[in-house]
C-alpha positions as a Markdown table, in Angstrom:
| # | Residue | x | y | z |
|---|---|---|---|---|
| 1 | Met | 20.6 | 26.8 | 43.2 |
| 2 | Glu | 18.1 | 28.2 | 40.6 |
| 3 | Thr | 14.5 | 27.7 | 41.5 |
| 4 | Ile | 11.8 | 26.6 | 39.1 |
| 5 | Lys | 8.7 | 28.8 | 38.2 |
| 6 | Pro | 5.9 | 26.7 | 38.3 |
| 7 | Asp | 5.0 | 28.2 | 35.3 |
| 8 | Ser | 8.1 | 27.0 | 33.4 |
| 9 | Ala | 7.5 | 23.7 | 34.7 |
| 10 | Arg | 4.0 | 23.5 | 33.5 |
| 11 | Asn | 4.6 | 24.9 | 30.0 |
| 12 | Ala | 7.4 | 22.3 | 29.7 |
| 13 | Arg | 5.1 | 19.3 | 31.2 |
| 14 | Asp | 2.6 | 20.5 | 28.5 |
| 15 | Glu | 5.3 | 20.7 | 25.6 |
| 16 | Val | 5.7 | 16.9 | 26.3 |
| 17 | Leu | 2.3 | 15.9 | 26.4 |
| 18 | Glu | 1.6 | 17.9 | 22.9 |
| 19 | Arg | 4.5 | 16.0 | 21.5 |
| 20 | Glu | 3.3 | 12.7 | 22.5 |
| 21 | Val | -0.3 | 13.7 | 21.4 |
| 22 | Arg | 1.3 | 14.5 | 18.0 |
| 23 | Tyr | 2.8 | 11.0 | 17.8 |
| 24 | Gln | -0.3 | 9.4 | 19.2 |
| 25 | Lys | -2.6 | 11.3 | 16.7 |
| 26 | Asn | -0.7 | 9.7 | 13.6 |
| 27 | Gly | -0.8 | 6.2 | 14.5 |
| 28 | Gly | -1.0 | 5.3 | 10.7 |
| 29 | Ala | 2.6 | 6.7 | 9.9 |
| 30 | Thr | 3.9 | 3.8 | 12.6 |
| 31 | Ala | 2.0 | 1.6 | 10.4 |
| 32 | Gly | 3.7 | 2.8 | 7.4 |
| 33 | Ala | 7.3 | 3.0 | 8.7 |
| 34 | Thr | 6.8 | -0.9 | 9.9 |
| 35 | Leu | 5.9 | -1.6 | 6.6 |
| 36 | Thr | 8.4 | 0.1 | 4.5 |
| 37 | Leu | 11.4 | -2.2 | 6.1 |
| 38 | Pro | 9.5 | -5.3 | 4.8 |
| 39 | Leu | 8.9 | -4.0 | 1.4 |
| 40 | Gly | 12.0 | -3.0 | 1.0 |
| 41 | Ile | 13.5 | -6.2 | 1.8 |
| 42 | Ile | 11.0 | -8.1 | -0.4 |
| 43 | Ser | 11.6 | -5.5 | -3.3 |
| 44 | Phe | 15.4 | -6.0 | -3.2 |
| 45 | Val | 14.9 | -9.4 | -3.8 |
| 46 | Ala | 12.4 | -8.8 | -7.0 |
| 47 | Ala | 14.6 | -6.5 | -8.4 |
| 48 | Phe | 16.9 | -9.0 | -8.8 |
| 49 | Leu | 14.3 | -11.9 | -10.0 |
| 50 | Phe | 11.1 | -9.9 | -11.5 |
| 51 | Pro | 12.4 | -6.2 | -12.0 |
| 52 | Leu | 8.9 | -4.9 | -13.0 |
| 53 | Ala | 7.4 | -5.8 | -9.6 |
| 54 | Gly | 10.8 | -4.5 | -7.5 |
| 55 | Ile | 10.0 | -1.4 | -9.0 |
| 56 | Leu | 6.3 | -1.3 | -8.0 |
| 57 | Leu | 7.3 | -3.0 | -4.7 |
| 58 | Ala | 10.2 | -0.2 | -4.1 |
| 59 | Leu | 7.6 | 2.8 | -5.1 |
| 60 | Leu | 5.1 | 1.5 | -2.6 |
| 61 | Gly | 7.8 | 1.0 | 0.1 |
| 62 | Leu | 9.2 | 4.7 | -0.9 |
| 63 | Gly | 5.4 | 5.9 | -0.3 |
| 64 | Phe | 5.0 | 4.5 | 3.1 |
| 65 | Gly | 8.6 | 5.3 | 4.2 |
| 66 | Val | 8.0 | 9.1 | 3.7 |
| 67 | Trp | 4.3 | 8.7 | 5.6 |
| 68 | Gly | 6.3 | 7.0 | 8.6 |
| 69 | Leu | 9.1 | 9.4 | 9.0 |
| 70 | Asn | 6.2 | 11.3 | 11.0 |
| 71 | Ser | 6.1 | 8.6 | 13.5 |
| 72 | Arg | 8.2 | 7.1 | 16.6 |
| 73 | Arg | 9.9 | 4.7 | 14.4 |
| 74 | Arg | 11.5 | 7.1 | 12.3 |
| 75 | Gly | 14.6 | 5.2 | 12.2 |
| 76 | Trp | 12.9 | 2.1 | 10.6 |
| 77 | Ala | 11.3 | 4.2 | 8.0 |
| 78 | Val | 14.7 | 5.5 | 6.9 |
| 79 | Val | 16.4 | 2.1 | 6.9 |
| 80 | Gly | 13.4 | 1.4 | 4.5 |
| 81 | Leu | 13.8 | 4.1 | 2.5 |
| 82 | Leu | 17.2 | 3.2 | 2.0 |
| 83 | Ile | 16.4 | -0.4 | 1.2 |
| 84 | Cys | 13.5 | 1.0 | -1.0 |
| 85 | Cys | 16.0 | 3.9 | -3.2 |
| 86 | Leu | 18.4 | 0.9 | -3.6 |
| 87 | Ser | 16.3 | -1.7 | -4.7 |
| 88 | Leu | 14.5 | 0.7 | -6.8 |
| 89 | Ala | 17.8 | 1.5 | -8.7 |
| 90 | Ile | 18.9 | -2.0 | -9.1 |
| 91 | Ala | 15.0 | -3.0 | -10.6 |
| 92 | Thr | 15.3 | -0.1 | -13.1 |
| 93 | Tyr | 18.7 | -0.9 | -14.6 |
| 94 | Tyr | 17.4 | -4.6 | -15.0 |
| 95 | Glu | 14.4 | -3.3 | -16.1 |
| 96 | Val | 15.9 | -1.2 | -18.7 |
| 97 | Val | 18.3 | -3.9 | -19.9 |
| 98 | Glu | 15.6 | -6.4 | -20.3 |
| 99 | Val | 13.4 | -3.6 | -22.7 |
| 100 | Tyr | 17.2 | -2.9 | -24.7 |
| 101 | Ile | 17.2 | -6.9 | -24.9 |
| 102 | Ser | 13.4 | -7.1 | -26.1 |
| 103 | Trp | 13.7 | -4.9 | -28.8 |
| 104 | Tyr | 17.1 | -5.0 | -30.0 |
| 105 | Gly | 17.6 | -8.8 | -29.6 |
| 106 | Val | 21.0 | -8.7 | -28.0 |
| 107 | Ala | 22.6 | -7.3 | -24.7 |
| 108 | Pro | 23.8 | -3.9 | -24.7 |
| 109 | Trp | 27.1 | -5.2 | -23.7 |
| 110 | Ala | 27.7 | -7.5 | -26.5 |
| 111 | Ser | 30.2 | -6.8 | -29.5 |
| 112 | Asn | 29.0 | -6.2 | -32.8 |
| 113 | Ser | 30.7 | -9.1 | -34.9 |
| 114 | Ser | 29.3 | -6.9 | -38.1 |
| 115 | Leu | 31.8 | -4.0 | -37.4 |
| 116 | Pro | 35.4 | -4.3 | -39.7 |
């Protein structure tokens, strides 16, 4: 059997304590990771109803999610980031369609009846 030297055990314990302290120092990142998921869900709903609000909420969620990647709730941050990216894409699409309709008065997929 291999014996463990006291110094190596102490180094391993210090490494674990250092990792825990690093996570505890960044308590705000845990709040950011926790906020990302609800912001992603709200921005997903808002993307269909109010695209501009969906874009703003998704961008806010992306910011919190990137900050939350340095926390213990990294999984929540990743899921929230994915939902925020999806809702940002959907909201941007609907907002562009709304702007197009307001400028030209017709939907982009409507046929042009003036062509022969």
